[in-house]
C-alpha positions, -999 to 999 in steps of 0.1 A, spaced: -351 -120 238 -353 -158 245 -383 -176 227 -389 -146 205 -359 -153 186 -377 -182 169 -400 -159 154 -370 -143 137 -362 -157 102 -326 -148 105 -319 -162 139 -296 -192 134 -314 -219 154 -310 -251 136 -278 -271 134 -265 -288 105 -277 -323 112 -311 -312 118 -313 -290 88 -298 -319 66 -328 -339 81 -353 -313 75 -344 -307 39 -337 -344 33 -302 -339 21 -269 -350 31 -248 -327 52 -222 -326 23 -249 -306 3 -250 -280 27 -213 -277 32 -211 -274 -6 -236 -244 -5 -215 -230 22 -183 -232 3 -199 -216 -28 -209 -188 -8 -247 -194 -17 -260 -202 21 -233 -191 47 -243 -202 82 -235 -187 115 -209 -206 134 -215 -216 170 -187 -210 196 -174 -246 188 -175 -239 150 -206 -258 142 -227 -244 114 -261 -229 125 -288 -222 102 -316 -198 103 -352 -203 87 -345 -180 59 -313 -199 50 -330 -234 52 -356 -218 26 -329 -211 3 -312 -242 6 -346 -259 -3 -350 -237 -33 -314 -246 -42 -322 -285 -37 -353 -282 -59 -332 -269 -88 -306 -295 -82 -333 -321 -84 -342 -307 -118 -305 -314 -131 -291 -278 -128 -255 -270 -116 -247 -251 -85 -239 -222 -105 -270 -221 -125 -292 -227 -94 -275 -200 -77 -281 -176 -105 -316 -185 -109 -324 -179 -74 -306 -146 -75 -325 -137 -106 -359 -149 -90 -353 -128 -58 -345 -96 -79 -377 -101 -99 -397 -106 -67 -379 -72 -53 -388 -54 -86 -424 -65 -85 -428 -54 -48 -412 -19 -59 -438 -15 -88 -465 -20 -65 -454 5 -41 -448 28 -69 -482 24 -86 -498 29 -51 -480 62 -45 -489 71 -82 -525 65 -75 -524 82 -42 -507 113 -57 -535 113 -86 -562 112 -58 -549 140 -41 -565 174 -53 
């Protein structure tokens, strides 16, 4: 697969130090997300945390909510609800398209 993995949002390509630098957080922040089960990175053969782009995006969302003063639990719940709402909206669009196609079929 090689370089093509870098296009995979779930490929764990970023080490903790790099992730912390990208997100402008301390590594302890990422460890706390892992301990809480919010962002659970893959582990290298040596046990080092490795983050995917999708996990970095989630951590960034969590950080933004922390910056607004929310607790870990509140931020995690808000992110979960936002994701559920996005999924519901996507499903509504799909169902509306199917309904429209069914009505157009004689």
